[in-house]
C-alpha positions as CSV (number, residue, x, y, z in Angstrom):
1,X,13.0,56.5,-51.4
2,X,16.3,55.0,-49.1
3,X,14.3,55.7,-46.1
4,X,11.4,53.7,-47.3
5,X,13.6,50.7,-48.2
6,X,15.1,50.9,-44.5
7,X,11.7,50.8,-43.2
8,X,10.8,47.7,-44.9
9,X,14.1,46.0,-44.1
10,X,13.3,46.7,-40.3
11,X,9.6,45.4,-40.4
12,X,11.2,42.0,-42.2
13,X,13.7,41.7,-39.7
14,X,11.0,41.8,-36.6
15,X,9.0,39.3,-38.6
16,X,11.9,36.6,-39.0
17,X,12.5,36.9,-35.2
18,X,9.1,36.6,-34.0
19,X,8.9,33.4,-36.3
20,X,12.1,32.0,-34.4
21,X,10.7,32.8,-31.1
22,X,7.2,31.0,-31.6
23,X,9.2,28.3,-32.8
24,X,11.2,27.8,-29.8
25,X,8.6,28.3,-27.6
26,X,6.2,25.6,-28.8
27,X,5.8,23.4,-26.1
28,X,7.1,19.6,-27.0
29,X,5.3,16.4,-26.2
30,X,6.5,14.4,-23.0
31,X,8.5,11.4,-23.4
32,X,8.4,8.0,-21.4
33,X,10.5,5.1,-21.4
34,X,9.0,1.9,-22.1
35,X,10.1,-1.5,-20.3
36,X,12.8,-1.8,-22.9
37,X,14.4,1.2,-22.7
38,X,13.1,2.8,-25.7
39,X,11.7,6.6,-25.4
40,X,8.2,7.1,-26.8
41,X,6.3,10.1,-27.4
42,X,3.3,10.3,-24.9
43,X,0.8,13.0,-23.6
44,X,0.9,13.9,-20.2
45,X,-2.0,13.0,-17.9
46,X,-3.0,14.5,-14.6
47,X,-1.6,12.4,-11.7
48,X,-4.1,10.3,-9.8
49,X,-4.9,10.9,-6.6
50,X,-3.9,8.3,-4.0
51,X,-7.3,7.3,-2.9
52,X,-8.8,7.4,-6.3
53,X,-11.2,4.2,-7.3
54,X,-9.8,1.8,-10.1
55,X,-12.0,-0.1,-12.2
56,X,-10.9,-3.5,-10.8
57,X,-13.7,-4.2,-8.6
58,X,-13.6,-2.0,-5.7
59,X,-9.7,-2.2,-5.5
60,X,-8.0,1.4,-4.7
61,X,-4.5,2.4,-5.6
62,X,-3.7,2.1,-1.9
63,X,-4.0,-1.8,-2.3
64,X,-0.8,-1.9,-4.4
65,X,1.5,0.0,-2.3
66,X,4.0,-1.9,0.3
67,X,2.8,-2.1,3.8
68,X,5.1,0.6,5.0
69,X,4.1,3.3,2.4
70,X,0.4,2.2,2.9
71,X,0.4,2.7,6.7
72,X,1.5,6.5,6.0
73,X,-1.6,7.5,3.9
74,X,-4.5,9.3,5.5
75,X,-6.8,7.3,7.5
76,X,-9.6,7.8,5.3
77,X,-7.8,6.0,2.2
78,X,-6.8,3.0,3.9
79,X,-9.9,1.5,5.7
80,X,-9.6,-2.1,4.6
81,X,-9.1,-4.9,7.2
82,X,-6.4,-7.7,6.4
83,X,-7.9,-11.4,6.4
84,X,-5.8,-14.4,6.2
85,X,-7.4,-17.7,5.0
86,X,-6.0,-21.0,6.0
87,X,-7.0,-24.1,4.2
88,X,-6.1,-26.9,6.8
89,X,-7.2,-30.3,5.5
90,X,-5.4,-33.8,5.0
91,X,-5.5,-33.9,1.4
92,X,-3.0,-31.4,-0.2
93,X,-1.1,-33.3,-2.7
94,X,-0.9,-31.2,-5.8
95,X,-4.1,-29.2,-4.8
96,X,-5.6,-26.3,-6.7
97,X,-7.4,-23.5,-4.7
98,X,-9.9,-21.0,-6.0
99,X,-11.2,-18.4,-3.2
100,X,-13.4,-15.0,-3.2
101,X,-15.0,-13.0,-0.7
102,X,-18.7,-11.8,-1.8
103,X,-20.4,-9.0,-0.3
104,X,-23.7,-11.1,-0.8
105,X,-24.7,-14.8,-0.4
106,X,-24.0,-17.0,-3.4
107,X,-25.9,-20.2,-4.5
108,X,-24.1,-23.3,-3.5
109,X,-23.4,-25.8,-6.6
110,X,-25.7,-28.9,-7.0
111,X,-24.7,-31.9,-5.0
112,X,-23.6,-34.4,-7.5
113,X,-23.4,-37.4,-5.2
114,X,-25.3,-38.2,-2.1
115,X,-23.2,-39.8,0.8
116,X,-25.1,-42.7,2.4
117,X,-24.4,-43.4,5.8
118,X,-21.8,-45.7,7.0
119,X,-23.1,-48.8,8.7
120,X,-23.3,-48.9,12.4
121,X,-24.1,-52.6,13.1
122,X,-22.9,-55.8,12.2
123,X,-26.3,-56.7,10.5
124,X,-26.0,-53.6,8.4
125,X,-22.7,-54.7,7.1
126,X,-20.1,-53.2,9.4
127,X,-18.5,-56.6,10.3
128,X,-17.9,-57.5,6.6
129,X,-16.4,-54.2,6.0
130,X,-14.0,-54.6,9.0
131,X,-13.1,-58.0,7.3
132,X,-12.3,-56.2,4.1
133,X,-10.2,-53.3,5.3
134,X,-8.6,-55.7,7.9
135,X,-7.5,-58.7,6.2
136,X,-9.2,-59.5,2.5
137,X,-8.5,-55.9,0.8
138,X,-6.3,-53.8,2.9
139,X,-6.2,-50.3,0.9
140,X,-2.8,-47.9,1.0
141,X,-3.2,-44.7,2.5
142,X,-2.2,-43.0,-0.5
143,X,-4.9,-44.1,-2.7
144,X,-6.8,-41.3,-4.0
145,X,-10.2,-43.3,-3.9
146,X,-9.6,-45.8,-0.9
147,X,-12.2,-48.7,0.4
148,X,-15.5,-47.0,1.1
149,X,-14.1,-43.5,1.3
150,X,-12.2,-41.5,3.4
151,X,-15.0,-41.5,5.9
152,X,-14.7,-45.3,6.8
153,X,-10.7,-45.0,6.5
154,X,-10.8,-42.3,9.3
155,X,-13.1,-44.4,11.2
156,X,-11.0,-47.5,10.7
157,X,-7.6,-46.1,11.8
158,X,-9.1,-44.4,14.9
159,X,-10.7,-48.0,15.8
160,X,-7.1,-49.5,15.2
161,X,-5.4,-46.9,17.5
162,X,-7.8,-47.1,20.3
163,X,-8.1,-51.0,20.3
164,X,-4.4,-51.8,19.9
165,X,-5.6,-54.7,18.6
166,X,-3.5,-54.4,15.1
167,X,-5.1,-56.2,12.2
168,X,-5.4,-60.1,11.7
169,X,-2.4,-61.9,9.8
170,X,-4.0,-65.4,9.3
171,X,-7.6,-66.5,8.3
172,X,-8.8,-68.0,11.6
173,X,-8.2,-64.8,13.3
174,X,-10.2,-62.4,11.1
175,X,-13.6,-63.3,12.5
176,X,-12.9,-63.1,16.2
177,X,-10.7,-59.8,15.5
178,X,-13.8,-58.3,13.5
179,X,-16.0,-58.9,16.3
180,X,-13.8,-57.3,18.8
181,X,-13.3,-54.3,16.4
182,X,-16.9,-53.5,16.5
183,X,-17.3,-51.7,19.9
184,X,-14.3,-49.6,18.9
185,X,-15.2,-48.5,15.6
186,X,-19.1,-47.9,16.1
187,X,-18.7,-44.8,17.9
188,X,-16.2,-43.3,15.3
189,X,-18.9,-44.1,12.6
190,X,-21.8,-42.6,14.8
191,X,-19.6,-39.2,14.9
192,X,-19.0,-39.3,11.5
193,X,-22.6,-40.0,10.2
194,X,-23.8,-37.2,12.5
195,X,-21.3,-34.8,11.0
196,X,-22.5,-35.5,7.5
197,X,-26.1,-35.1,8.8
198,X,-25.2,-31.5,10.0
199,X,-23.4,-31.0,6.8
200,X,-26.5,-31.7,4.7
201,X,-28.6,-29.1,7.0
202,X,-26.0,-26.6,6.3
203,X,-26.2,-26.8,2.8
204,X,-30.0,-26.7,2.8
205,X,-29.8,-23.5,4.7
206,X,-27.2,-22.1,2.6
207,X,-29.4,-22.7,-0.5
208,X,-32.5,-21.0,1.4
209,X,-30.5,-18.1,2.6
210,X,-29.6,-17.4,-1.0
211,X,-33.5,-17.6,-2.3
212,X,-34.3,-15.3,0.8
213,X,-31.9,-12.5,0.8
214,X,-29.5,-12.5,-2.2
215,X,-31.5,-9.9,-4.1
216,X,-31.9,-7.2,-1.1
217,X,-28.3,-8.0,0.1
218,X,-26.7,-7.7,-3.4
219,X,-28.2,-4.3,-4.0
220,X,-27.3,-3.2,-0.9
221,X,-23.6,-3.9,-1.3
222,X,-23.9,-2.2,-4.9
223,X,-25.0,0.9,-3.2
224,X,-22.2,0.8,-0.7
225,X,-19.8,0.2,-3.6
226,X,-18.6,-3.3,-2.5
227,X,-17.5,-6.0,-5.0
228,X,-16.3,-9.5,-4.8
229,X,-12.4,-9.6,-3.7
230,X,-10.4,-12.4,-4.7
231,X,-8.2,-14.3,-2.1
232,X,-4.5,-14.4,-3.3
233,X,-2.9,-17.5,-2.0
234,X,0.5,-16.8,-1.2
235,X,2.5,-19.8,0.6
236,X,2.2,-23.6,0.5
237,X,3.8,-25.2,3.4
238,X,4.8,-28.9,3.6
239,X,1.8,-30.0,1.8
240,X,-0.3,-29.4,4.9
241,X,-1.9,-26.1,5.1
242,X,-2.3,-23.2,2.6
243,X,-2.5,-19.6,3.0
244,X,-4.3,-16.8,1.4
245,X,-4.8,-13.3,2.0
246,X,-7.4,-10.6,1.0
247,X,-8.4,-7.0,2.3
248,X,-12.1,-6.4,3.2
249,X,-14.2,-3.4,3.8
250,X,-15.8,-3.9,7.2
251,X,-19.2,-5.6,7.0
252,X,-20.7,-8.9,6.4
253,X,-19.0,-11.4,3.7
254,X,-19.2,-14.8,2.2
255,X,-16.0,-16.8,1.8
256,X,-17.0,-19.1,-1.2
257,X,-14.3,-21.5,-3.0
258,X,-13.0,-24.7,-3.6
259,X,-9.9,-27.0,-2.9
260,X,-9.4,-29.8,-5.5
261,X,-7.3,-32.8,-5.0
262,X,-7.2,-36.2,-6.8
263,X,-10.4,-37.6,-5.9
264,X,-11.7,-35.1,-3.7
265,X,-13.1,-31.7,-4.0
266,X,-14.1,-29.6,-1.0
267,X,-16.3,-26.6,-1.4
268,X,-16.9,-23.8,1.5
269,X,-19.6,-21.0,1.6
270,X,-18.9,-19.4,4.8
271,X,-20.1,-16.3,6.3
272,X,-17.6,-14.1,7.7
273,X,-18.1,-10.9,9.9
274,X,-15.5,-8.3,9.3
275,X,-15.0,-5.8,12.2
276,X,-13.3,-2.3,11.9
277,X,-9.5,-2.4,12.7
278,X,-9.7,-6.1,13.7
279,X,-7.5,-8.3,11.3
280,X,-8.8,-11.9,11.8
281,X,-7.9,-15.4,10.4
282,X,-10.4,-17.8,8.7
283,X,-9.4,-21.4,9.0
284,X,-11.2,-24.0,6.7
285,X,-11.3,-27.6,7.4
286,X,-13.1,-30.9,6.3
287,X,-15.7,-30.1,9.3
288,X,-16.6,-26.8,7.8
289,X,-16.7,-27.7,4.3
290,X,-20.2,-27.3,3.0
291,X,-19.7,-30.1,0.3
292,X,-17.1,-32.7,-0.1
293,X,-17.2,-34.6,-3.3
294,X,-15.3,-37.5,-5.1
295,X,-14.2,-40.3,-2.8
296,X,-15.5,-39.6,0.6
Protein backbone atom coordinates (compact mmCIF):
# COMPACT_ATOMS: atom_id res chain seq x y z
CA UNK A 1 0.00 0.00 0.00
CA UNK A 2 2.80 2.39 0.84
CA UNK A 3 4.62 1.61 -2.42
CA UNK A 4 1.47 2.46 -4.40
CA UNK A 5 1.28 5.88 -2.72
CA UNK A 6 4.94 6.52 -3.52
CA UNK A 7 4.31 5.66 -7.21
CA UNK A 8 1.29 7.99 -7.44
CA UNK A 9 3.27 10.84 -5.86
CA UNK A 10 6.07 10.34 -8.37
CA UNK A 11 3.67 10.52 -11.33
CA UNK A 12 2.05 13.71 -9.96
CA UNK A 13 5.49 15.30 -9.55
CA UNK A 14 6.42 14.54 -13.16
CA UNK A 15 3.08 16.02 -14.37
CA UNK A 16 3.69 19.29 -12.49
CA UNK A 17 7.23 19.57 -13.88
CA UNK A 18 5.98 18.97 -17.43
CA UNK A 19 3.39 21.74 -16.98
CA UNK A 20 6.07 24.22 -15.93
CA UNK A 21 8.20 23.22 -18.91
CA UNK A 22 5.36 23.84 -21.39
CA UNK A 23 4.57 27.20 -19.79
CA UNK A 24 8.10 28.58 -20.07
CA UNK A 25 8.73 27.16 -23.54
CA UNK A 26 5.60 28.79 -25.08
CA UNK A 27 6.70 31.34 -27.78
CA UNK A 28 6.10 34.96 -26.78
CA UNK A 29 4.73 37.53 -29.25
CA UNK A 30 7.21 39.97 -30.79
CA UNK A 31 7.28 43.49 -29.39
CA UNK A 32 7.79 46.71 -31.30
CA UNK A 33 8.14 50.34 -30.30
CA UNK A 34 5.92 53.03 -31.80
CA UNK A 35 6.93 56.64 -32.61
CA UNK A 36 6.38 57.87 -29.02
CA UNK A 37 8.41 55.08 -27.41
CA UNK A 38 5.59 52.81 -26.18
CA UNK A 39 6.04 49.09 -26.68
CA UNK A 40 3.25 47.41 -28.62
CA UNK A 41 2.55 43.75 -29.17
CA UNK A 42 2.91 42.82 -32.83
CA UNK A 43 3.08 39.68 -34.86
CA UNK A 44 6.42 39.31 -36.58
CA UNK A 45 6.30 39.43 -40.39
CA UNK A 46 8.75 37.99 -42.87
CA UNK A 47 11.26 40.58 -44.12
CA UNK A 48 10.57 41.92 -47.60
CA UNK A 49 13.14 41.50 -50.31
CA UNK A 50 14.92 44.68 -51.42
CA UNK A 51 13.51 44.46 -54.94
CA UNK A 52 9.93 43.65 -53.95
CA UNK A 53 7.31 45.83 -55.70
CA UNK A 54 5.11 47.94 -53.49
CA UNK A 55 1.56 49.05 -54.25
CA UNK A 56 2.32 52.73 -54.92
CA UNK A 57 2.22 52.75 -58.73
CA UNK A 58 5.44 51.06 -59.73
CA UNK A 59 7.82 52.23 -57.00
CA UNK A 60 10.14 49.65 -55.49
CA UNK A 61 11.70 49.75 -52.05
CA UNK A 62 14.94 50.77 -53.72
CA UNK A 63 13.37 54.14 -54.55
CA UNK A 64 13.33 55.11 -50.88
CA UNK A 65 16.94 54.27 -50.07
CA UNK A 66 19.70 56.91 -49.92
CA UNK A 67 21.85 57.05 -53.09
CA UNK A 68 24.91 55.62 -51.33
CA UNK A 69 22.92 52.52 -50.34
CA UNK A 70 21.00 52.23 -53.60
CA UNK A 71 24.16 51.93 -55.69
CA UNK A 72 25.20 48.83 -53.71
CA UNK A 73 22.06 46.88 -54.65
CA UNK A 74 22.16 44.19 -57.34
CA UNK A 75 21.98 45.55 -60.88
CA UNK A 76 18.51 44.16 -61.56
CA UNK A 77 17.04 46.06 -58.59
CA UNK A 78 17.83 49.61 -59.69
CA UNK A 79 17.24 49.92 -63.44
CA UNK A 80 15.49 53.28 -63.29
CA UNK A 81 17.03 56.39 -64.80
CA UNK A 82 17.13 59.70 -62.86
CA UNK A 83 15.59 62.69 -64.62
CA UNK A 84 15.71 66.36 -63.70
CA UNK A 85 12.86 68.69 -64.66
CA UNK A 86 13.64 72.40 -64.94
CA UNK A 87 10.72 74.88 -65.12
CA UNK A 88 12.38 77.93 -66.68
CA UNK A 89 9.84 80.69 -67.36
CA UNK A 90 9.92 84.42 -66.51
CA UNK A 91 6.75 84.30 -64.38
CA UNK A 92 7.53 82.49 -61.11
CA UNK A 93 6.23 84.52 -58.17
CA UNK A 94 4.12 82.32 -55.86
CA UNK A 95 3.98 79.59 -58.49
CA UNK A 96 2.26 76.23 -58.03
CA UNK A 97 3.68 73.24 -59.91
CA UNK A 98 2.16 69.84 -60.61
CA UNK A 99 3.98 67.46 -62.97
CA UNK A 100 3.71 63.73 -63.72
CA UNK A 101 5.45 61.39 -66.15
CA UNK A 102 2.96 59.13 -67.95
CA UNK A 103 3.92 55.99 -69.93
CA UNK A 104 1.14 56.81 -72.43
CA UNK A 105 -0.14 60.00 -74.14
CA UNK A 106 -2.59 62.18 -72.27
CA UNK A 107 -5.50 64.22 -73.63
CA UNK A 108 -4.66 67.96 -73.50
CA UNK A 109 -7.20 70.10 -71.64
CA UNK A 110 -9.65 72.12 -73.76
CA UNK A 111 -8.37 75.53 -74.80
CA UNK A 112 -10.54 78.02 -72.91
CA UNK A 113 -9.41 81.01 -74.93
CA UNK A 114 -8.11 81.66 -78.42
CA UNK A 115 -5.20 84.08 -78.62
CA UNK A 116 -5.60 86.39 -81.58
CA UNK A 117 -2.50 87.37 -83.60
CA UNK A 118 -1.01 90.71 -82.63
CA UNK A 119 -1.44 93.47 -85.27
CA UNK A 120 1.51 93.70 -87.65
CA UNK A 121 0.67 96.95 -89.47
CA UNK A 122 -0.34 100.49 -88.49
CA UNK A 123 -3.62 100.04 -90.33
CA UNK A 124 -4.55 97.03 -88.20
CA UNK A 125 -3.96 98.84 -84.93
CA UNK A 126 -0.21 98.62 -84.35
CA UNK A 127 0.29 102.40 -84.20
CA UNK A 128 -2.50 102.86 -81.65
CA UNK A 129 -1.08 100.10 -79.45
CA UNK A 130 2.31 101.81 -79.51
CA UNK A 131 0.74 105.12 -78.49
CA UNK A 132 -1.07 103.43 -75.60
CA UNK A 133 1.97 101.55 -74.26
CA UNK A 134 4.46 104.34 -74.87
CA UNK A 135 2.53 107.37 -73.64
CA UNK A 136 -1.19 107.16 -72.89
CA UNK A 137 -1.28 104.12 -70.55
CA UNK A 138 2.11 102.83 -69.57
CA UNK A 139 1.97 99.46 -67.79
CA UNK A 140 4.06 98.38 -64.82
CA UNK A 141 6.12 95.26 -65.47
CA UNK A 142 4.80 93.64 -62.27
CA UNK A 143 1.16 93.71 -63.39
CA UNK A 144 -0.48 90.28 -63.57
CA UNK A 145 -2.58 91.34 -66.57
CA UNK A 146 -0.49 93.87 -68.53
CA UNK A 147 -1.91 95.84 -71.45
CA UNK A 148 -2.56 93.47 -74.39
CA UNK A 149 -0.89 90.56 -72.58
CA UNK A 150 2.68 89.42 -72.08
CA UNK A 151 3.26 88.74 -75.77
CA UNK A 152 2.79 92.40 -76.57
CA UNK A 153 4.92 93.44 -73.60
CA UNK A 154 7.78 91.20 -74.79
CA UNK A 155 7.62 92.72 -78.29
CA UNK A 156 7.37 96.26 -76.96
CA UNK A 157 10.34 95.94 -74.59
CA UNK A 158 12.48 94.26 -77.26
CA UNK A 159 11.68 97.02 -79.76
CA UNK A 160 12.59 99.72 -77.23
CA UNK A 161 15.97 98.07 -76.63
CA UNK A 162 16.73 97.71 -80.34
CA UNK A 163 15.64 101.23 -81.30
CA UNK A 164 17.25 103.18 -78.43
CA UNK A 165 14.37 105.64 -78.82
CA UNK A 166 13.08 105.52 -75.26
CA UNK A 167 9.49 106.67 -74.67
CA UNK A 168 7.94 110.06 -75.50
CA UNK A 169 7.59 112.56 -72.65
CA UNK A 170 5.33 115.17 -74.29
CA UNK A 171 2.25 114.80 -76.48
CA UNK A 172 3.79 116.44 -79.55
CA UNK A 173 6.46 113.71 -79.69
CA UNK A 174 4.29 110.61 -79.41
CA UNK A 175 2.98 110.37 -83.00
CA UNK A 176 6.37 110.70 -84.66
CA UNK A 177 7.81 108.33 -82.03
CA UNK A 178 5.17 105.69 -82.86
CA UNK A 179 5.98 105.90 -86.58
CA UNK A 180 9.68 105.44 -85.85
CA UNK A 181 9.00 102.45 -83.62
CA UNK A 182 6.97 100.43 -86.16
CA UNK A 183 10.00 99.08 -88.12
CA UNK A 184 11.55 97.85 -84.86
CA UNK A 185 8.50 96.22 -83.30
CA UNK A 186 7.06 94.59 -86.42
CA UNK A 187 9.75 91.82 -86.67
CA UNK A 188 9.18 91.00 -82.99
CA UNK A 189 5.43 90.67 -83.52
CA UNK A 190 5.88 88.52 -86.63
CA UNK A 191 8.06 86.09 -84.64
CA UNK A 192 5.55 85.93 -81.78
CA UNK A 193 2.62 85.32 -84.13
CA UNK A 194 4.52 82.50 -85.85
CA UNK A 195 5.35 80.96 -82.46
CA UNK A 196 1.68 80.99 -81.42
CA UNK A 197 0.65 79.46 -84.75
CA UNK A 198 3.18 76.67 -84.24
CA UNK A 199 1.91 76.16 -80.66
CA UNK A 200 -1.64 75.74 -81.95
CA UNK A 201 -0.43 73.13 -84.44
CA UNK A 202 1.38 71.19 -81.69
CA UNK A 203 -1.77 71.29 -79.59
CA UNK A 204 -3.81 69.77 -82.44
CA UNK A 205 -1.19 67.07 -83.03
CA UNK A 206 -1.23 66.16 -79.34
CA UNK A 207 -4.99 65.67 -79.43
CA UNK A 208 -4.72 63.55 -82.57
CA UNK A 209 -1.95 61.43 -81.05
CA UNK A 210 -4.12 60.77 -78.02
CA UNK A 211 -7.08 59.68 -80.17
CA UNK A 212 -4.98 57.40 -82.39
CA UNK A 213 -2.52 55.74 -80.00
CA UNK A 214 -3.70 56.07 -76.39
CA UNK A 215 -5.48 52.69 -76.09
CA UNK A 216 -2.65 50.61 -77.57
CA UNK A 217 0.15 52.42 -75.75
CA UNK A 218 -1.64 52.27 -72.39
CA UNK A 219 -2.29 48.52 -72.76
CA UNK A 220 1.37 47.95 -73.61
CA UNK A 221 2.54 49.98 -70.61
CA UNK A 222 0.30 47.97 -68.27
CA UNK A 223 1.78 44.72 -69.60
CA UNK A 224 5.26 46.11 -68.88
CA UNK A 225 4.26 47.17 -65.37
CA UNK A 226 4.72 50.89 -66.03
CA UNK A 227 2.63 53.42 -64.12
CA UNK A 228 2.54 57.24 -63.84
CA UNK A 229 5.38 58.72 -61.77
CA UNK A 230 4.96 62.05 -60.01
CA UNK A 231 7.73 64.65 -60.27
CA UNK A 232 9.01 65.72 -56.88
CA UNK A 233 9.58 69.47 -56.90
CA UNK A 234 12.72 69.91 -54.83
CA UNK A 235 14.12 73.42 -54.93
CA UNK A 236 13.09 76.98 -55.61
CA UNK A 237 15.99 79.20 -56.68
CA UNK A 238 15.62 82.97 -56.67
CA UNK A 239 12.13 83.05 -58.23
CA UNK A 240 13.72 82.31 -61.61
CA UNK A 241 13.93 78.53 -62.03
CA UNK A 242 12.19 75.58 -60.37
CA UNK A 243 13.55 72.03 -60.22
CA UNK A 244 11.98 68.60 -59.88
CA UNK A 245 13.21 65.02 -60.05
CA UNK A 246 11.87 61.61 -60.99
CA UNK A 247 13.23 58.14 -61.68
CA UNK A 248 11.85 56.23 -64.68
CA UNK A 249 12.26 52.96 -66.46
CA UNK A 250 13.79 53.30 -69.96
CA UNK A 251 11.19 53.89 -72.66
CA UNK A 252 8.79 56.50 -74.02
CA UNK A 253 7.17 58.87 -71.53
CA UNK A 254 5.05 62.01 -71.60
CA UNK A 255 5.79 64.83 -69.13
CA UNK A 256 2.43 66.45 -68.29
CA UNK A 257 1.75 69.27 -65.86
CA UNK A 258 1.06 72.91 -65.10
CA UNK A 259 2.88 75.93 -63.72
CA UNK A 260 0.36 78.42 -62.32
CA UNK A 261 1.04 82.02 -61.32
CA UNK A 262 -1.19 85.07 -60.92
CA UNK A 263 -2.77 85.74 -64.31
CA UNK A 264 -1.12 82.85 -66.20
CA UNK A 265 -1.33 79.07 -66.46
CA UNK A 266 1.32 77.16 -68.41
CA UNK A 267 0.55 73.61 -69.54
CA UNK A 268 3.07 71.12 -70.93
CA UNK A 269 2.49 67.74 -72.56
CA UNK A 270 5.99 66.86 -73.73
CA UNK A 271 7.25 63.51 -75.07
CA UNK A 272 10.46 62.33 -73.41
CA UNK A 273 12.62 59.38 -74.47
CA UNK A 274 14.46 57.76 -71.57
CA UNK A 275 17.56 55.77 -72.47
CA UNK A 276 19.06 53.10 -70.23
CA UNK A 277 21.81 54.39 -67.91
CA UNK A 278 21.56 57.91 -69.41
CA UNK A 279 20.31 60.49 -66.88
CA UNK A 280 18.93 63.59 -68.56
CA UNK A 281 17.47 67.01 -67.87
CA UNK A 282 14.19 68.25 -69.36
CA UNK A 283 13.76 72.04 -69.59
CA UNK A 284 10.26 73.51 -69.77
CA UNK A 285 9.96 77.01 -71.25
CA UNK A 286 7.29 79.33 -72.57
CA UNK A 287 8.24 78.24 -76.09
CA UNK A 288 7.71 74.53 -75.34
CA UNK A 289 4.41 74.97 -73.46
CA UNK A 290 1.46 73.39 -75.23
CA UNK A 291 -0.97 75.94 -73.82
CA UNK A 292 -0.61 79.32 -72.10
CA UNK A 293 -3.82 80.80 -70.79
CA UNK A 294 -4.59 84.02 -68.98
CA UNK A 295 -2.96 87.37 -69.68
CA UNK A 296 -0.94 86.06 -72.59
